[in-house]
Structure formats: C-alpha cells, structure tokens
Residue, then its C-alpha position, 0 to 999 in steps of 0.5 A: x891531937x892536932x898540932x898547935x904552933x910552938x907546941x910539940x905534937x902529942x897523941x892520946x893513949x888510953x890504958x887500963x891501970x889496976x882495973x881503971x881506964x886512964x887516958x894521957x897524952x904523950x909526945x908524938x914521935x911520928x915523922x911529919x911527911x911534907x910534900x916536896x916543893x912543886x915548882x910546876x904548880x907555883x909557875x902555873x899559879x903565876x901564869x894565871x895570876x899574870x893572865x888575870x892582871x893583864x885581863x883586868x888592865x885590858x878591860x880598863x883600857x878598853x872601857x876608857x878608850x871605847x867609852x871616850x869614843x861613844x861619848x860623842x853620841x851618848x852621855x858619859x855614864x851610858x857610854x862607859x857602861x856600854x864600853x865595858x861590854x866589849x872586853x867583858x864579853x870575851x873575858x866571860x868566854x874565857x870563863x866558859x872555856x875554862x869550865x868546858x876544858x875537858x870537852x873540846x866539842x862544847x868548848x869550841x863555841x866559847x873559843x870562837x865567840x871570844x875571838x870574835x868579841x876580841x876582834x870587835x873590841x880591838x877594832x873599836x880601840x883602834x878607831x878611837x885612836x884614829x879619832x884622837x889625832x894625827x898619831x892617835x892611830x898608833x896609840x889605838x893599835x898599841x891599846x888594842x894589842x893589850x887586849x890581844x896580849x891578855x887573850x894570848x896569855x889566857x890561851x897559853x895558860x889553857x893550853x898548859x892545863x887542857x888534857x886531850x882525852x881520847x874520843x871514847x873517854x870524852x864521850x864517856x865523860x859527856x854521857x855522865x854529865x848528861x845523865x847528871x844534868x838530866x836528873x837535875x832537870x827532872x828534879x827541878x821540873x818535879x819541883x816546879x810541878x809541885x809548886x804549880x799544883x800547890x798554887x792551883x789548890x790555893x787558887x781554887x780555895x780562894x775562889x771557893x772562899x769568894x763564891x762558896x755560898x753560890x757553889x754550895x747552893x748549886x751543889x744542893x740542887x744537884x744532890x737533892x734526893x727528891x722533890x717536895x710534893x705539891x698539893x692542889x689548891x682545894x687540898x690546901x684549903x681542906x687540910x691543915x698546913x703541915x709542919x715544915x720539914x727540917x732540911x739540912x740545906x736550903x735550895x736556890x729557889x728558897x734563898x730569897x725567903x730564908x737565908x742559906x746556911x752555906x757548908x763550910x769548905x774548911x770543915x769538909x777539907x778538914x774531914x777529908x784530911x782527917x780520914x786521909x791521915x788515918x790511912x783511908x783510901x778516898x776516891x772522888x765518888x767516896x768523897x762525894x758520898x762522905x760530904x754529900x756534894x757532887x763529885x766535881x765539888x768533892x774532887x776539889x775538896x779532896x785535892x785540897x786535903x791531899x795538898x795539905x797532907x803533903x805539906x805535913x809530910 
C-alpha cells in the first residue's frame, strides 16, 4: 500500500483462518531506502538554470538594442519583431545541439550555425551602441558580451554532459537511429499513400455522381450484345408491328425518345462490397460480368468497394 503523509506505511496480508480467507493490514517494517544526496546533480541543474536565465536576459537585451536601431527604417512593431530573430536563432541552435549531443558529426552543424548567428547578433548590438552617442559604443560592447556570456555558459554546460563515444559505438547509435527513422518514414509514407488512395476514390465517386447517366449510356452501348435487326420498308407495311422488346437499359441513340434509367452506382458498389465481405475474390473481369458493365467501369466500382471494405476493418 502506498505511504500517505503523516501515516505509518502498512502492507496487506491474506491468510486462511479456519477455512475462511481474510485480508488485513499490518504495519510495514521494511526500511525505506533513500538515495544519498547527489551534489553533482544539484550543481548541474543550477548550471543550466543559470544558462537559461542568462539566455533570456541576452535575448531581451538584444531585442531592445537591435530593435531600437531598426526603428530608424521600419515601424516599431516590425523592428522589434525582426530584432528577436537574431538572438532567438542561436538559442534555437542550442536546442539542436542538446538533441544531438551524442552525435558529434551531426552536432557540428548547429554549433557552427549558432556561433555565426551569435557573431551577427553581437555586431548588431555594438552598431546600435555606436549610433547612440560618443560613449555608446562602450554600452554596445557590454551588451554584446551579455550574449557571449550566455553562449559561453551553455557551451560549458554542454561540455559537462556530453559523452564522447568511441567511433564504433557512435556509428552503432547512428545506425539504430537511422533504422528507426526509416521505419517511421515508411509508415508515414504508407499513411499518405492510403489517404491519397481514399481521396482518389472519393473524387471518382463524386465525378461518377455528377456524370453518372452519361457514363452509364456509354457503357450500355459498349456492352450491348447484339444490334436490333432492321426491317425493310415493304416488310414494315405488310407485317404487323411487333411488340417492343423489353431491354434493361436504353442506348444513347434512344435517349432523346425515352428517358434513360441510369444504373445506380451506389447499388453496384454495394453489391461488390457485399460479395467482398463474404470472402469472394473478385477480379476486374469478374466484376464486369457481375455488374454487366465494361471492365473500365467495373474497375472503378471495384476500387470504391475495396476502399469501403478497408474502412470497415
């Protein structure tokens, strides 16, 4: 049982008394093991706390100084917004350097970029001081040293925690990171592919819904098994007019005489989805045979049904 403040810790015992299972709490006499005081850990935390405070002060001072200089050419809000980029840049490089502290090869890039951004920031602060008056350049140098001091404390802190790995262990760690990153990239790529496939199916269904009757008429012309025999003029005059045959779908040429009854796309997709749920293996030719449409149209219906089946899983 977890210990509570101002209460003696206890633990529960389960026993059988005269054939009855009972559970009761007794005082826990197990000695509590406490970690010894770690001075190194405390000092390391204080070091990085000082580094964070100094970095915040350097960013504030650099923003005020550089922003005051930029107000000569730009509005105040734009000048101070851009001024914060100078010190925020090398501060961001510190974060990247922390993340790559076990990879000296990759950590070299943020280290060099941070030094370059710090140099630009210090030069801008000194320039602002030179514009302020006869002795302003002294104030500018002191202000620039604030950023240098913050960067220096960070460098010392990183030096205390950085572990220099042997080349083979550094390569081993980099290989593991690359393998994990590759797996993540492949998973993200597969997710994007599936999302793109779903959007493609939805786009096709939307296009079919907009021009479904036209596509249906074209499919009917292609899949019409045989043409209707044409009688000559004298045969039409001598023989009684036969009763019109019942055809499932009208052709395009007759669309002006009688309204076309378009095949419902949703019904075709539903039929294929039902068969797929039953475990049938449906190919493009088989789907065309089931629906009575061309293979190109059957492929679109089958793709839509498979996309719906994947959503149910």
